[in-house]
C-alpha positions in Angstrom: 55.0 4.6 26.2 55.8 1.9 23.5 52.1 0.9 23.4 51.1 4.3 22.8 53.5 4.7 19.9 52.2 1.4 18.4 48.5 2.6 18.8 49.5 6.0 17.3 51.1 4.4 14.4 48.1 1.9 13.7 46.4 2.9 10.5 42.8 2.3 11.8 43.3 4.7 14.7 44.8 7.2 12.2 41.6 6.9 10.2 39.3 7.1 13.2 40.8 10.1 14.8 40.9 12.0 11.4 38.6 15.2 12.0 36.5 14.3 8.8 35.7 11.0 10.1 34.8 12.3 13.5 32.5 14.7 11.8 31.1 12.5 9.1 30.2 9.4 11.1 27.8 11.3 13.6 26.4 13.2 10.6 25.4 10.0 8.7 24.0 8.5 11.7 21.9 11.5 12.3 20.7 11.7 8.6 19.9 7.9 8.6 18.0 7.6 11.8 17.1 11.0 13.4 16.5 13.7 10.8 12.8 14.3 9.6 13.9 13.3 6.1 15.7 10.3 7.2 16.0 6.9 5.3 13.5 5.3 7.7 10.9 8.0 7.0 11.4 7.7 3.2 10.8 4.0 3.6 7.6 4.5 5.3 6.5 7.0 2.6 7.5 4.6 -0.1 5.3 1.9 1.5 2.4 4.4 1.9 2.8 5.4 -1.9 2.7 1.7 -3.0 -0.5 1.2 -0.9 -2.1 4.2 -2.6 -1.1 3.0 -5.8 -2.6 -0.4 -5.2 -5.8 1.3 -4.1 -5.8 3.5 -7.3 -5.6 0.5 -9.6 -8.3 -1.4 -7.4 -10.8 1.5 -8.0 -9.9 1.9 -11.5 -10.8 -1.8 -12.2 -14.1 -1.3 -10.2 -14.9 2.0 -12.4 -14.2 -0.1 -15.6 -16.6 -2.9 -14.4 -19.2 -0.3 -13.5 -19.0 1.3 -16.8 -19.4 -1.9 -18.5 -22.3 -2.5 -16.4 -24.0 0.9 -17.1 -23.3 0.4 -20.8 -25.1 -3.1 -20.6 -28.0 -1.6 -18.7 -28.9 0.9 -21.5 -30.9 -1.7 -22.9 -34.4 -2.0 -21.2 -34.4 -5.8 -21.2 -31.1 -6.0 -19.5 -32.3 -3.3 -17.2 -35.2 -5.1 -16.2 -33.3 -8.3 -15.7 -30.9 -6.5 -13.5 -33.6 -4.9 -11.3 -35.3 -8.4 -10.9 -32.1 -10.2 -9.9 -30.4 -7.5 -7.8 -33.4 -5.7 -6.1 -36.2 -8.3 -6.4 -38.4 -6.0 -8.2 -41.5 -7.5 -9.9 -44.4 -6.6 -12.0 -48.0 -5.8 -10.7 -49.4 -9.4 -11.0 -46.3 -11.4 -10.3 -45.4 -13.5 -7.3 -41.7 -13.9 -6.3 -40.4 -17.0 -4.6 -36.9 -16.8 -2.9 -35.2 -20.2 -2.3 -32.4 -20.0 0.2 -30.4 -23.1 0.8 -29.1 -24.0 4.2 -25.4 -24.5 3.7 -24.7 -24.8 7.5 -23.9 -28.4 8.6 -25.0 -29.5 11.9 
């Protein structure tokens, strides 16, 4: 009986047996791990948002580069140079020689 009274008077036991604590602890555990709006789900969504923002910034840079290329290609000489370099286009009486270097070491 003495040990029960000692246990009953212990502050930690009083706190843990409080009805609010008994209700609050499972509620917090439920909200943190198991609920559809849990902290873990929010973390996953935050990572996905960061990935999408990185993708957006990548494509915005690519769009800016393409706009600069288009602006540059409005000049007919630049357009001809671009077509010759990228697509190997040629004039009627021209021959094109493509030189490839073998970079594989044997």
